[in-house]
C-alpha positions as a Python dict, from the first residue, in 0.01 Angstrom:
ca = {
    (1, 'M'): (0, 0, 0),
    (2, 'R'): (144, 337, -104),
    (3, 'I'): (201, 591, 176),
    (4, 'T'): (129, 960, 114),
    (5, 'V'): (253, 1201, 382),
    (6, 'N'): (67, 1523, 467),
    (7, 'P'): (-79, 1591, 123),
    (8, 'P'): (-219, 1945, 83),
    (9, 'K'): (-595, 1963, 42),
    (10, 'S'): (-547, 2048, -325),
    (11, 'E'): (-417, 1691, -374),
    (12, 'W'): (-693, 1512, -185),
    (13, 'A'): (-905, 1454, -495),
    (14, 'D'): (-663, 1190, -628),
    (15, 'L'): (-648, 1019, -289),
    (16, 'L'): (-1028, 1010, -262),
    (17, 'R'): (-1072, 848, -603),
    (18, 'R'): (-1215, 497, -621),
    (19, 'P'): (-1093, 231, -866),
    (20, 'Q'): (-1180, 343, -1216),
    (21, 'I'): (-1424, 154, -1436),
    (22, 'D'): (-1510, 192, -1801),
    (23, 'A'): (-1861, 318, -1725),
    (24, 'P'): (-1980, 381, -2085),
    (25, 'V'): (-1879, 32, -2201),
    (26, 'I'): (-2036, -136, -1896),
    (27, 'G'): (-2348, 76, -1936),
    (28, 'E'): (-2391, -31, -2299),
    (29, 'R'): (-2343, -399, -2216),
    (30, 'V'): (-2590, -378, -1930),
    (31, 'A'): (-2849, -201, -2145),
    (32, 'A'): (-2826, -481, -2402),
    (33, 'I'): (-2866, -748, -2134),
    (34, 'L'): (-3166, -573, -1982),
    (35, 'E'): (-3337, -543, -2320),
    (36, 'R'): (-3284, -913, -2387),
    (37, 'V'): (-3445, -998, -2053),
    (38, 'R'): (-3734, -758, -2109),
    (39, 'A'): (-3806, -914, -2448),
    (40, 'G'): (-3718, -1277, -2382),
    (41, 'G'): (-3811, -1349, -2020),
    (42, 'D'): (-3699, -1683, -1879),
    (43, 'R'): (-3538, -1793, -2205),
    (44, 'A'): (-3317, -1486, -2212),
    (45, 'V'): (-3211, -1531, -1848),
    (46, 'L'): (-3125, -1898, -1911),
    (47, 'D'): (-2928, -1810, -2226),
    (48, 'L'): (-2740, -1529, -2053),
    (49, 'T'): (-2656, -1758, -1761),
    (50, 'A'): (-2504, -2003, -2008),
    (51, 'E'): (-2314, -1730, -2193),
    (52, 'I'): (-2187, -1528, -1898),
    (53, 'D'): (-2162, -1781, -1614),
    (54, 'S'): (-2103, -2092, -1830),
    (55, 'V'): (-2382, -2270, -1646),
    (56, 'A'): (-2657, -2456, -1833),
    (57, 'L'): (-2984, -2463, -1639),
    (58, 'D'): (-3313, -2634, -1713),
    (59, 'S'): (-3512, -2398, -1492),
    (60, 'L'): (-3456, -2091, -1279),
    (61, 'E'): (-3650, -2159, -960),
    (62, 'V'): (-3487, -2351, -677),
    (63, 'A'): (-3691, -2665, -609),
    (64, 'P'): (-3806, -2762, -256),
    (65, 'E'): (-3589, -3074, -260),
    (66, 'E'): (-3281, -2858, -324),
    (67, 'I'): (-3360, -2660, -10),
    (68, 'E'): (-3401, -2983, 187),
    (69, 'R'): (-3063, -3110, 63),
    (70, 'A'): (-2904, -2778, 152),
    (71, 'E'): (-3029, -2797, 509),
    (72, 'A'): (-2874, -3141, 545),
    (73, 'A'): (-2543, -3016, 401),
    (74, 'V'): (-2497, -2725, 644),
    (75, 'S'): (-2303, -2810, 956),
    (76, 'P'): (-2463, -2775, 1300),
    (77, 'E'): (-2198, -2517, 1390),
    (78, 'L'): (-2287, -2297, 1093),
    (79, 'K'): (-2660, -2342, 1160),
    (80, 'R'): (-2607, -2211, 1512),
    (81, 'A'): (-2405, -1918, 1379),
    (82, 'I'): (-2674, -1828, 1124),
    (83, 'A'): (-2943, -1850, 1393),
    (84, 'T'): (-2746, -1620, 1624),
    (85, 'A'): (-2681, -1366, 1351),
    (86, 'A'): (-3045, -1372, 1239),
    (87, 'E'): (-3160, -1314, 1596),
    (88, 'H'): (-2935, -1009, 1640),
    (89, 'I'): (-3031, -864, 1302),
    (90, 'E'): (-3400, -911, 1379),
    (91, 'R'): (-3374, -750, 1723),
    (92, 'F'): (-3196, -442, 1590),
    (93, 'H'): (-3424, -398, 1288),
    (94, 'A'): (-3744, -463, 1484),
    (95, 'A'): (-3644, -176, 1714),
    (96, 'Q'): (-3639, 51, 1407),
    (97, 'R'): (-4010, 15, 1331),
    (98, 'P'): (-4146, 368, 1302),
    (99, 'R'): (-4431, 497, 1513),
    (100, 'T'): (-4748, 647, 1364),
    (101, 'V'): (-4755, 1026, 1369),
    (102, 'D'): (-5101, 1159, 1458),
    (103, 'L'): (-5155, 1522, 1557),
    (104, 'E'): (-5362, 1834, 1504),
    (105, 'T'): (-5167, 2104, 1321),
    (106, 'A'): (-5455, 2344, 1396),
    (107, 'P'): (-5794, 2301, 1565),
    (108, 'G'): (-6000, 2068, 1344),
    (109, 'V'): (-5703, 1982, 1119),
    (110, 'R'): (-5579, 1628, 1184),
    (111, 'C'): (-5267, 1497, 1004),
    (112, 'L'): (-5130, 1142, 1019),
    (113, 'Q'): (-4834, 951, 880),
    (114, 'R'): (-4834, 573, 874),
    (115, 'A'): (-4572, 329, 751),
    (116, 'V'): (-4688, 47, 523),
    (117, 'P'): (-4467, -231, 384),
    (118, 'I'): (-4363, -242, 21),
    (119, 'R'): (-4565, -532, -114),
    (120, 'R'): (-4313, -703, -345),
    (121, 'V'): (-3938, -678, -292),
    (122, 'G'): (-3648, -836, -481),
    (123, 'L'): (-3324, -929, -307),
    (124, 'Y'): (-2997, -976, -494),
    (125, 'V'): (-2734, -1190, -323),
    (126, 'P'): (-2391, -1201, -492),
    (127, 'G'): (-2232, -1536, -565),
    (128, 'G'): (-1897, -1593, -730),
    (129, 'S'): (-1606, -1741, -538),
    (130, 'A'): (-1756, -1647, -200),
    (131, 'P'): (-2137, -1681, -191),
    (132, 'L'): (-2256, -1424, 62),
    (133, 'F'): (-2519, -1609, 264),
    (134, 'S'): (-2486, -1334, 526),
    (135, 'T'): (-2640, -1092, 275),
    (136, 'V'): (-2951, -1313, 268),
    (137, 'L'): (-3001, -1239, 638),
    (138, 'M'): (-2920, -869, 599),
    (139, 'L'): (-3191, -826, 335),
    (140, 'A'): (-3455, -1088, 409),
    (141, 'V'): (-3481, -1044, 785),
    (142, 'P'): (-3559, -668, 765),
    (143, 'A'): (-3804, -736, 480),
    (144, 'R'): (-3988, -984, 700),
    (145, 'V'): (-3974, -747, 1000),
    (146, 'A'): (-4128, -474, 783),
    (147, 'G'): (-4408, -707, 672),
    (148, 'C'): (-4337, -733, 298),
    (149, 'E'): (-4591, -965, 138),
    (150, 'Q'): (-4368, -1119, -130),
    (151, 'I'): (-3991, -1161, -104),
    (152, 'V'): (-3806, -1274, -418),
    (153, 'L'): (-3439, -1372, -401),
    (154, 'C'): (-3200, -1404, -697),
    (155, 'T'): (-2847, -1539, -666),
    (156, 'P'): (-2599, -1674, -924),
    (157, 'P'): (-2573, -2051, -961),
    (158, 'Q'): (-2248, -2233, -893),
    (159, 'K'): (-2067, -2407, -1178),
    (160, 'D'): (-2266, -2727, -1120),
    (161, 'G'): (-2596, -2540, -1143),
    (162, 'S'): (-2669, -2550, -772),
    (163, 'V'): (-2694, -2271, -517),
    (164, 'A'): (-2454, -2274, -221),
    (165, 'P'): (-2622, -2469, 62),
    (166, 'A'): (-2556, -2192, 317),
    (167, 'V'): (-2739, -1941, 96),
    (168, 'L'): (-3044, -2166, 72),
    (169, 'Y'): (-3037, -2245, 444),
    (170, 'A'): (-3011, -1876, 538),
    (171, 'A'): (-3303, -1800, 306),
    (172, 'S'): (-3508, -2070, 477),
    (173, 'V'): (-3425, -1931, 822),
    (174, 'A'): (-3522, -1582, 705),
    (175, 'G'): (-3853, -1703, 561),
    (176, 'V'): (-3781, -1661, 188),
    (177, 'R'): (-3988, -1894, -28),
    (178, 'H'): (-3914, -1771, -384),
    (179, 'I'): (-3548, -1832, -476),
    (180, 'F'): (-3410, -1817, -830),
    (181, 'K'): (-3079, -1909, -992),
    (182, 'A'): (-2996, -1586, -1170),
    (183, 'G'): (-2705, -1348, -1131),
    (184, 'G'): (-2563, -1026, -1266),
    (185, 'A'): (-2752, -772, -1472),
    (186, 'Q'): (-2991, -1039, -1602),
    (187, 'A'): (-3118, -1105, -1248),
    (188, 'I'): (-3180, -736, -1193),
    (189, 'G'): (-3369, -716, -1522),
    (190, 'A'): (-3577, -1021, -1436),
    (191, 'M'): (-3690, -872, -1105),
    (192, 'A'): (-3751, -531, -1262),
    (193, 'Y'): (-3958, -651, -1558),
    (194, 'G'): (-4081, -991, -1447),
    (195, 'T'): (-4043, -1315, -1644),
    (196, 'Q'): (-4249, -1630, -1675),
    (197, 'S'): (-4088, -1759, -1351),
    (198, 'I'): (-3952, -1456, -1168),
    (199, 'P'): (-4214, -1213, -1036),
    (200, 'R'): (-4187, -843, -1105),
    (201, 'V'): (-4106, -654, -784),
    (202, 'D'): (-4155, -298, -665),
    (203, 'K'): (-3806, -241, -520),
    (204, 'I'): (-3470, -416, -561),
    (205, 'F'): (-3214, -450, -283),
    (206, 'G'): (-2862, -582, -258),
    (207, 'P'): (-2497, -525, -341),
    (208, 'G'): (-2313, -648, -647),
    (209, 'N'): (-2037, -588, -896),
    (210, 'Q'): (-2017, -301, -1144),
    (211, 'Y'): (-2264, -471, -1380),
    (212, 'V'): (-2521, -524, -1105),
    (213, 'T'): (-2483, -164, -988),
    (214, 'A'): (-2522, -31, -1342),
    (215, 'A'): (-2828, -251, -1399),
    (216, 'K'): (-2993, -128, -1079),
    (217, 'Q'): (-2934, 232, -1179),
    (218, 'Q'): (-3074, 175, -1528),
    (219, 'V'): (-3393, -2, -1420),
    (220, 'A'): (-3446, 259, -1149),
    (221, 'S'): (-3491, 523, -1418),
    (222, 'S'): (-3800, 355, -1560),
    (223, 'S'): (-3927, 40, -1393),
    (224, 'V'): (-3857, -12, -1024),
    (225, 'A'): (-3714, 150, -712),
    (226, 'I'): (-3373, 49, -572),
    (227, 'D'): (-3218, 66, -229),
    (228, 'M'): (-2901, 261, -319),
    (229, 'P'): (-2595, 250, -544),
    (230, 'A'): (-2395, -35, -387),
    (231, 'G'): (-2090, -137, -585),
    (232, 'P'): (-1742, -262, -493),
    (233, 'S'): (-1684, -268, -119),
    (234, 'E'): (-1453, -30, 72),
    (235, 'V'): (-1323, 60, 418),
    (236, 'L'): (-1148, 360, 568),
    (237, 'V'): (-965, 312, 897),
    (238, 'M'): (-882, 611, 1118),
    (239, 'A'): (-607, 515, 1363),
    (240, 'D'): (-374, 698, 1601),
    (241, 'S'): (-95, 586, 1835),
    (242, 'T'): (-346, 407, 2060),
    (243, 'A'): (-434, 164, 1781),
    (244, 'V'): (-271, -175, 1727),
    (245, 'P'): (-107, -200, 1381),
    (246, 'A'): (-184, -572, 1358),
    (247, 'F'): (-554, -505, 1421),
    (248, 'V'): (-560, -227, 1161),
    (249, 'A'): (-381, -447, 907),
    (250, 'A'): (-635, -723, 963),
    (251, 'D'): (-921, -480, 899),
    (252, 'L'): (-762, -356, 576),
    (253, 'L'): (-704, -712, 455),
    (254, 'S'): (-1054, -831, 544),
    (255, 'Q'): (-1194, -560, 322),
    (256, 'A'): (-951, -626, 39),
    (257, 'E'): (-1053, -993, 14),
    (258, 'H'): (-1404, -896, -103),
    (259, 'G'): (-1273, -849, -456),
    (260, 'G'): (-1001, -705, -671),
    (261, 'D'): (-1205, -388, -719),
    (262, 'S'): (-1238, -329, -343),
    (263, 'Q'): (-1048, -51, -173),
    (264, 'A'): (-893, -15, 174),
    (265, 'V'): (-766, 318, 308),
    (266, 'L'): (-579, 398, 629),
    (267, 'V'): (-562, 752, 765),
    (268, 'C'): (-317, 800, 1053),
    (269, 'P'): (-107, 1079, 1206),
    (270, 'S'): (245, 931, 1183),
    (271, 'V'): (475, 774, 925),
    (272, 'E'): (594, 528, 1189),
    (273, 'F'): (243, 390, 1243),
    (274, 'A'): (187, 379, 866),
    (275, 'R'): (501, 169, 815),
    (276, 'D'): (421, -60, 1109),
    (277, 'T'): (79, -125, 957),
    (278, 'Q'): (230, -173, 613),
    (279, 'R'): (464, -440, 754),
    (280, 'A'): (176, -611, 936),
    (281, 'V'): (-24, -620, 613),
    (282, 'G'): (262, -796, 437),
    (283, 'E'): (308, -1048, 716),
    (284, 'Q'): (-62, -1135, 749),
    (285, 'L'): (-116, -1152, 375),
    (286, 'L'): (115, -1454, 354),
    (287, 'Q'): (-126, -1649, 575),
    (288, 'L'): (-447, -1576, 380),
    (289, 'R'): (-609, -1795, 116),
    (290, 'R'): (-742, -1522, -114),
    (291, 'G'): (-398, -1371, -160),
    (292, 'E'): (-417, -1281, -529),
    (293, 'T'): (-755, -1109, -490),
    (294, 'I'): (-622, -916, -190),
    (295, 'R'): (-306, -808, -374),
    (296, 'E'): (-514, -675, -661),
    (297, 'A'): (-726, -469, -420),
    (298, 'L'): (-422, -343, -230),
    (299, 'R'): (-271, -208, -552),
    (300, 'Q'): (-549, 52, -556),
    (301, 'S'): (-554, 105, -180),
    (302, 'R'): (-349, 357, 18),
    (303, 'I'): (-225, 496, 346),
    (304, 'V'): (-257, 870, 406),
    (305, 'V'): (-62, 1038, 686),
    (306, 'L'): (-225, 1357, 816),
    (307, 'D'): (-76, 1551, 1105),
    (308, 'S'): (-394, 1658, 1286),
    (309, 'R'): (-718, 1502, 1403),
    (310, 'E'): (-914, 1775, 1222),
    (311, 'K'): (-753, 1686, 889),
    (312, 'M'): (-817, 1316, 947),
    (313, 'I'): (-1186, 1385, 1014),
    (314, 'G'): (-1208, 1613, 711),
    (315, 'F'): (-1054, 1346, 488),
    (316, 'A'): (-1288, 1076, 620),
    (317, 'N'): (-1595, 1292, 556),
    (318, 'A'): (-1471, 1378, 207),
    (319, 'Y'): (-1416, 1008, 127),
    (320, 'A'): (-1761, 913, 269),
    (321, 'P'): (-1671, 546, 320),
    (322, 'E'): (-1902, 249, 314),
    (323, 'H'): (-1733, 122, 633),
    (324, 'L'): (-1549, 354, 873),
    (325, 'I'): (-1339, 213, 1157),
    (326, 'I'): (-1228, 460, 1427),
    (327, 'S'): (-946, 322, 1641),
    (328, 'M'): (-842, 642, 1817),
    (329, 'R'): (-833, 806, 2155),
    (330, 'D'): (-1179, 949, 2238),
    (331, 'A'): (-1325, 758, 1942),
    (332, 'W'): (-1685, 855, 2019),
    (333, 'D'): (-1589, 1225, 2008),
    (334, 'V'): (-1438, 1165, 1665),
    (335, 'A'): (-1748, 972, 1554),
    (336, 'A'): (-1970, 1265, 1655),
    (337, 'Q'): (-1794, 1473, 1388),
    (338, 'I'): (-1844, 1219, 1108),
    (339, 'T'): (-2113, 1335, 866),
    (340, 'A'): (-2076, 1084, 582),
    (341, 'A'): (-2033, 709, 634),
    (342, 'G'): (-2238, 396, 577),
    (343, 'S'): (-2158, 224, 906),
    (344, 'V'): (-1910, 323, 1179),
    (345, 'F'): (-1710, 83, 1397),
    (346, 'I'): (-1585, 231, 1725),
    (347, 'G'): (-1269, 124, 1905),
    (348, 'P'): (-1011, -155, 1872),
    (349, 'W'): (-1254, -438, 1949),
    (350, 'S'): (-1505, -354, 1672),
    (351, 'P'): (-1380, -514, 1350),
    (352, 'E'): (-1582, -460, 1036),
    (353, 'S'): (-1642, -835, 1018),
    (354, 'A'): (-1862, -812, 1330),
    (355, 'G'): (-2100, -582, 1145),
    (356, 'D'): (-2069, -787, 828),
    (357, 'Y'): (-2212, -1088, 1007),
    (358, 'A'): (-2365, -1074, 1348),
    (359, 'S'): (-2362, -755, 1555),
    (360, 'G'): (-2711, -669, 1430),
    (361, 'T'): (-2645, -369, 1207),
    (362, 'N'): (-2687, -405, 832),
    (363, 'H'): (-2395, -461, 598),
    (364, 'T'): (-2573, -348, 280),
    (365, 'L'): (-2433, 3, 258),
    (366, 'P'): (-2372, 284, 7),
    (367, 'T'): (-2032, 279, -164),
    (368, 'G'): (-1837, 506, -397),
    (369, 'G'): (-1900, 819, -190),
    (370, 'W'): (-2279, 775, -197),
    (371, 'A'): (-2280, 774, 185),
    (372, 'R'): (-2298, 1152, 153),
    (373, 'A'): (-2660, 1110, 40),
    (374, 'Y'): (-2779, 753, 109),
    (375, 'S'): (-2832, 544, 421),
    (376, 'G'): (-2758, 176, 445),
    (377, 'V'): (-3041, -75, 430),
    (378, 'N'): (-3265, -64, 737),
    (379, 'T'): (-3624, -146, 824),
    (380, 'D'): (-3739, 186, 682),
    (381, 'S'): (-3598, 81, 343),
    (382, 'F'): (-3880, -175, 313),
    (383, 'L'): (-4157, 68, 410),
    (384, 'R'): (-4349, 349, 245),
    (385, 'K'): (-4489, 642, 437),
    (386, 'I'): (-4846, 745, 360),
    (387, 'T'): (-4987, 1069, 496),
    (388, 'Y'): (-5353, 1128, 581),
    (389, 'Q'): (-5551, 1437, 669),
    (390, 'E'): (-5902, 1497, 797),
    (391, 'L'): (-6048, 1847, 837),
    (392, 'S'): (-6368, 1939, 1018),
    (393, 'R'): (-6581, 2225, 886),
    (394, 'K'): (-6430, 2447, 1153),
    (395, 'G'): (-6080, 2330, 1059),
    (396, 'L'): (-6133, 2413, 692),
    (397, 'A'): (-6282, 2749, 784),
    (398, 'T'): (-5967, 2826, 982),
    (399, 'L'): (-5741, 2729, 691),
    (400, 'S'): (-5952, 2872, 408),
    (401, 'P'): (-5799, 3224, 398),
    (402, 'T'): (-5450, 3074, 386),
    (403, 'V'): (-5532, 2817, 117),
    (404, 'I'): (-5729, 3061, -100),
    (405, 'A'): (-5458, 3328, -82),
    (406, 'M'): (-5185, 3084, -178),
    (407, 'A'): (-5386, 2919, -456),
    (408, 'E'): (-5477, 3250, -617),
    (409, 'A'): (-5117, 3373, -591),
    (410, 'E'): (-5011, 3066, -790),
    (411, 'G'): (-5286, 3122, -1047),
    (412, 'L'): (-5471, 2802, -954),
    (413, 'G'): (-5827, 2921, -926),
    (414, 'A'): (-5982, 2575, -912),
    (415, 'H'): (-5782, 2504, -598),
    (416, 'A'): (-5926, 2813, -435),
    (417, 'A'): (-6275, 2726, -560),
    (418, 'A'): (-6257, 2380, -398),
    (419, 'V'): (-6240, 2560, -63),
    (420, 'R'): (-6492, 2839, -140),
    (421, 'V'): (-6762, 2597, -260),
    (422, 'R'): (-6749, 2419, 74),
    (423, 'M'): (-6754, 2738, 277),
    (424, 'K'): (-7053, 2865, 77),
    (425, 'G'): (-7262, 2551, 109),
    (426, 'G'): (-7205, 2416, -242),
    (427, 'V'): (-7233, 2744, -431),
    (428, 'L'): (-6939, 2937, -578),
}
C-alpha cells in the first residue's frame, strides 16, 4: 500500500478516487442485457446464464428438494451461527419500526403519517467465489420485519448449477420462499420486468459488482425503485498511536478480500504507524487464502498520513466510506464529527467483520461516496410512508384564507374554488 505524507488539500481529490471503471462500455453492455431480458423473459435469463456464467440450467427456480438437501449439508456449527446472527439482526431492525404520527396542526385539522410495507421486494445476493449467505439475512430479515408480502431472491448458480447450501439455508431461516438461480444484470432485469418464472417486484435490494450496480441504476430510471448505489466494497480506517497495527492491518485485509475492485484506506497521524501497519499487512497476507484477490485490491488502496485530528476527520468525511473504523483516543468524540459514512465501527474491538455478520447492524451500505446522500439498508428501506388528513368544517374554515390566498397567488383558481364551494354551502 502506497504511503502519502501530509498531502495538501489540493491533492486530496486523487487520494479520494475509487478504482476506475469503463462506465460507458459497462453501461452499454448492461443495457443490451436488460433489453434481452425484457423481451425474452426466462429464455433470455437462461441463455445469458449459459453465456456469462457458463452454467446450463433447465429452470430458474430452486426446487423444494434442493432446499431440503441444503439444510442437510450445512453443519450444526454454521446453523447455530446463522441462527445467532439472524436473531441479532431481527432485534436491531425490529427496534427501528417507526411509530405512527397523529396530531392536530390546527384546531379541526388532523394529520397522520403511517408506515406500510412495500408489497413485493427483490433481493440480490452475490455469488462468485464467495457466496454471501450473510447478505440473505441482511436483506430478508428486515423485509420480513417490515411485513413485505412477497420476497423474491436471486443469486448466481455455482458451476454445477446449484446454489450454495448456506445461501439456501439462510433463506429458509429468514422465511424466503421464492429463490431463483440468476445473477448479474440479467437477475436485476428479471426482477424489474418480471419473467415467466420470476415475479416483477416494486423495489430491488442488494450489493453487487459493477454490472449489477449499473443494472440497478438503469432499471431505477424507468421500472422499479432500488435501495441505493452499492458497488465494490470499501473501508477507511482512522487510527492513532493508541491503535494496534496488527488489528488495523487485519481490517484492511478483510476488506480487500471482497474483490479485486475493493479498496482499503488507512488515515493515521504518523509515518511510523503507517510503516508498522504496512509491515503487518505484508506479514498477514502470507497467511491468507485469497492472496491474489487481496493483492489486486491493495494495488489501488493507500495509506494517508495527516498531522492533525481535524484533517483526518475532514478526509474521512470527504471520502464518505461504506465502512469507517475509528481506532483512536476518544473515538466517540471523533465519531460525533463524522457526517458521511455507511456504518461506523468504534474502538479496537469492533472489526468490520462483526457488522458484516452478526452484531445486528446491516452490511448493505452505500459505496463510492454515496454515503454523503444515502443510508444503508434498514427497516425503513422496506416501508413506504403514507400521509392522511381529515379536516372538520371548523378546521377548513380556519385554513380557508391561507389556502385561497396561496392558490390564487399561484394562479390556480380551481384550488381556491374547492375551498370556497365548501364554505358557501355548495355554491361558488
